[in-house]
C-alpha positions, 0 to 999 in steps of 0.5 A, a space after each residue: 253300674 247298676 246292671 253290673 251289680 245286679 249281674 254280680 249279685 245274681 251270680 253270687 246267689 247262684 254259686 252260693 249253694 255250691 260254695 257253701 256245700 261241705 266238700 267232705 260230704 258225699 253227693 246224695 245218691 238217688 235210688 229206686 227201691 222196688 218191693 215185691 213182698 212188702 207194702 210201700 207205705 209200711 216200707 216208707 215208715 221203715 226207710 224214714 226211721 233209718 234215714 230221717 234226712 233223706 228225701 223219700 217218696 212212695 210210688 204206690 202204683 209200682 210199689 216202689 220207694 224213690 229215695 235220695 240221700 247219703 250213699 251209706 244210708 241208701 245202702 242200709 235202707 236197701 239192705 234192711 228192706 231186702 231182709 224184710 222181704 226175705 222174711 215176708 217170703 219165708 212166712 208166705 212159704 210156710 203158710 
């Protein structure tokens, strides 16, 4: 009896996050955002401002951001960083 109760409790604890998840929320999307003309540290600040609930890490050796979050937020961060990179390229071309 004790083993059965323990096994049932373990299964409930394992299943609880899946049951508690709101099915209307989309699955978090992973993304690798590599930057050519922007600094990863500065881009990390921008990304965190745009998507505060996402998990974001900077990989400084490859100058990339690793992001897991809402698909719309990931797309928005990707678009904003692409615009910032385009502006940085324009400035470099002018100089």
